[in-house]
C-alpha positions in Angstrom: -46.1 134.8 139.7 -49.0 132.5 138.2 -52.6 133.8 138.3 -53.5 132.1 141.5 -50.3 131.5 143.5 -51.9 131.2 147.0 -48.3 130.0 148.8 -47.0 133.4 147.4 -49.9 135.3 148.8 -49.5 133.5 152.2 -45.8 134.0 152.3 -46.3 137.8 151.7 -48.9 138.1 154.3 -47.0 136.6 156.8 -44.1 138.8 156.3 -46.4 141.7 156.4 -47.5 140.5 160.1 -44.0 139.9 161.1 -43.2 143.4 160.2 -46.1 144.7 162.2 -45.5 142.6 165.1 -41.6 142.3 165.6 -40.3 144.6 168.6 -37.4 146.9 168.2 -36.3 149.6 166.0 -33.6 147.5 164.0 -36.1 144.4 164.1 -38.6 146.5 162.6 -36.4 148.0 159.7 -35.0 144.4 159.0 -38.7 143.1 158.8 -40.1 145.9 156.4 -37.1 145.3 154.3 -38.0 141.7 154.0 -41.7 142.3 153.4 -41.8 145.6 151.1 -39.9 146.4 147.9 -37.6 149.6 148.6 -40.3 152.0 147.0 -43.2 149.9 148.8 -46.1 152.0 150.1 -48.7 151.9 152.7 -52.1 153.8 152.3 -54.9 153.6 155.1 -57.2 156.5 156.3 -54.7 157.6 158.9 -51.3 157.0 157.0 -49.9 157.5 153.6 -46.1 156.6 152.9 -43.6 155.1 150.7 -40.3 153.5 151.3 -38.7 151.8 154.1 -38.6 154.5 156.5 -42.1 155.5 156.3 -43.1 152.3 156.5 -41.1 151.8 159.9 -42.2 155.2 161.1 -46.0 153.8 160.8 -45.2 150.6 162.2 -43.4 152.1 165.3 -46.5 154.6 165.7 -49.0 151.8 165.9 -46.5 150.1 168.6 -46.6 153.5 170.5 -50.5 154.0 170.4 -51.2 150.3 171.5 -48.2 148.9 173.4 -48.3 145.1 173.6 -51.1 144.7 171.1 -50.5 142.2 168.1 -51.8 142.5 164.7 -53.5 139.0 163.8 -54.7 137.7 160.7 -58.2 136.8 160.8 -59.8 134.4 157.9 -57.8 133.4 154.8 -55.7 135.4 152.1 -57.7 135.5 148.9 -55.7 136.5 145.7 -55.4 136.5 141.9 -52.7 137.8 139.6 -50.4 139.7 142.0 -53.3 141.3 144.4 -54.4 139.7 147.6 -56.6 140.9 150.4 -56.7 139.6 153.9 -58.4 140.8 157.3 -57.2 141.2 160.5 -57.5 142.5 164.2 -55.2 144.4 166.6 -55.5 142.0 169.6 -54.5 142.6 173.5 -52.7 139.3 174.3 -53.7 140.5 178.0 -57.3 140.5 177.9 -58.2 139.4 174.1 -59.7 142.8 173.2 -59.5 143.9 169.7 -60.2 147.7 169.3 -59.2 147.8 165.8 -59.9 145.5 162.7 -59.8 145.8 159.1 -58.9 144.5 155.7 -55.9 145.1 153.5 -55.2 144.7 149.6 -51.7 144.2 148.5 -50.0 144.4 145.3 -46.9 142.1 145.1 -43.8 142.4 143.1 -42.1 139.9 141.0 -40.0 138.7 143.7 -43.1 138.1 146.2 -42.3 141.4 148.3 -45.2 144.0 148.8 -45.1 146.7 146.4 -48.3 148.5 147.8 -50.9 148.4 150.6 -54.3 149.6 150.7 -55.9 149.6 154.3 -59.2 149.8 155.3 -60.6 150.1 159.1 -63.7 148.5 159.7 -63.6 148.9 163.7 -61.6 151.9 165.4 -61.7 152.9 169.0 -64.3 155.8 169.7 -62.3 157.7 172.1 
């Protein structure tokens, strides 16, 4: 990976959102495997997991808490070396509301999959 491999960052982030948005346990497992390395991790204020099973469990939990909502990228992906950052919202397609928003920093492996995610929540529901 070159110092500023924009296509690699955008591809990794696209796979990341696919994993968060796909429906069904088997589809989530496949999307997680495509997006993360086997020892990949995800850490935010509410979760700290490693491995595909843990990642799938966090994604399933988000689907249960916000049924029908979609994670959407906002803005562009910015990266250097093997690190990228991007912003996102959790949006209801029904009414356009976005109760959760944040930004994530990802570290990529040599194969372009995500090795780690560090997530920050900028907006969360108050109740």
